[in-house]
C-alpha positions in Angstrom: 92.8 142.5 38.5 93.9 140.5 41.2 91.6 139.2 44.4 93.7 138.2 47.4 92.3 136.1 50.1 94.6 136.3 53.3 94.0 134.2 56.4 96.2 135.1 59.3 96.4 135.0 62.8 93.6 137.7 64.9 96.5 139.4 66.4 98.7 140.1 63.5 95.7 141.9 62.4 96.7 145.4 63.4 100.4 144.9 61.6 99.2 143.9 58.8 96.8 146.9 58.3 99.7 149.0 59.2 102.1 147.3 56.4 99.5 147.8 54.1 98.1 151.5 54.8 102.0 152.2 54.6 102.1 150.9 50.7 98.4 153.1 50.4 96.5 149.8 50.4 93.5 151.1 52.5 90.5 149.4 50.3 90.1 145.6 52.4 87.3 143.2 53.7 88.0 141.7 57.4 85.8 139.0 58.6 86.5 136.9 61.7 86.6 133.0 60.7 87.2 129.8 62.4 89.2 127.6 60.5 91.6 124.3 60.7 94.9 124.0 58.8 98.2 122.0 59.3 97.6 123.3 62.8 95.2 120.8 63.7 94.0 122.3 66.6 95.2 121.9 70.3 93.0 120.3 73.5 93.0 121.6 76.9 91.4 120.8 80.3 88.4 123.0 81.6 87.1 122.4 85.0 88.6 118.7 84.5 87.5 118.1 81.4 89.6 117.4 78.7 88.5 119.2 75.7 89.7 119.5 71.9 90.0 122.5 70.0 90.1 122.0 66.3 88.5 125.3 64.8 90.9 128.2 65.9 90.3 131.9 65.6 91.3 133.1 62.5 91.2 136.4 60.4 90.2 136.8 56.8 91.5 139.4 54.6 90.0 140.2 51.3 91.9 142.8 48.7 90.8 143.6 45.2 94.3 145.6 43.7 95.1 145.8 40.0 97.1 143.8 37.9 101.2 143.7 38.6 100.4 145.1 42.4 99.9 141.6 43.7 103.3 140.3 44.8 103.8 143.7 46.5 100.3 142.9 49.0 101.4 139.7 49.3 104.9 140.3 50.4 103.2 142.8 52.7 100.7 140.3 53.9 103.5 137.6 54.7 106.1 140.0 56.1 103.7 141.4 59.0 101.7 138.4 59.6 104.7 136.0 60.3 105.5 134.8 63.4 107.8 132.2 62.4 105.3 129.2 64.2 102.6 126.7 62.8 99.4 128.7 61.7 100.6 132.3 60.9 98.3 131.6 58.0 97.8 130.9 54.1 97.2 133.9 51.1 95.5 133.2 48.2 95.6 135.3 45.0 92.8 134.6 42.3 91.8 136.3 39.1 89.3 139.2 39.2 87.0 139.1 36.2 85.3 142.5 36.9 84.9 145.0 39.7 82.2 147.8 39.5 82.2 151.0 42.1 78.4 150.9 43.2 78.1 155.0 43.7 79.5 155.8 40.2 79.5 152.8 38.0 83.5 153.0 37.5 84.9 149.5 36.4 88.1 148.5 37.5 90.1 149.6 40.6 
């Protein structure tokens, strides 16, 4: 089993969900976060004061998938989240040791 963690732009969440749903991946967790990466933020002027914004809004998705399916899910996320601009996000694939369904006690995905 694998755990896929993806950081994407908030405005790309809907296309990513649609891409995942089209491939029958419905189980995911979504969290609003702030972060910085290569983008390094930006500066803006508000009421005459220059402000540096270096923590940008992102969305974190977590998806557990069976072995062998991770490449399909990664490509789904990558193609749907890509705008071609810096700051599109990152995808991490981690080994998942064990998953247990709370209601039934069933193990695995």
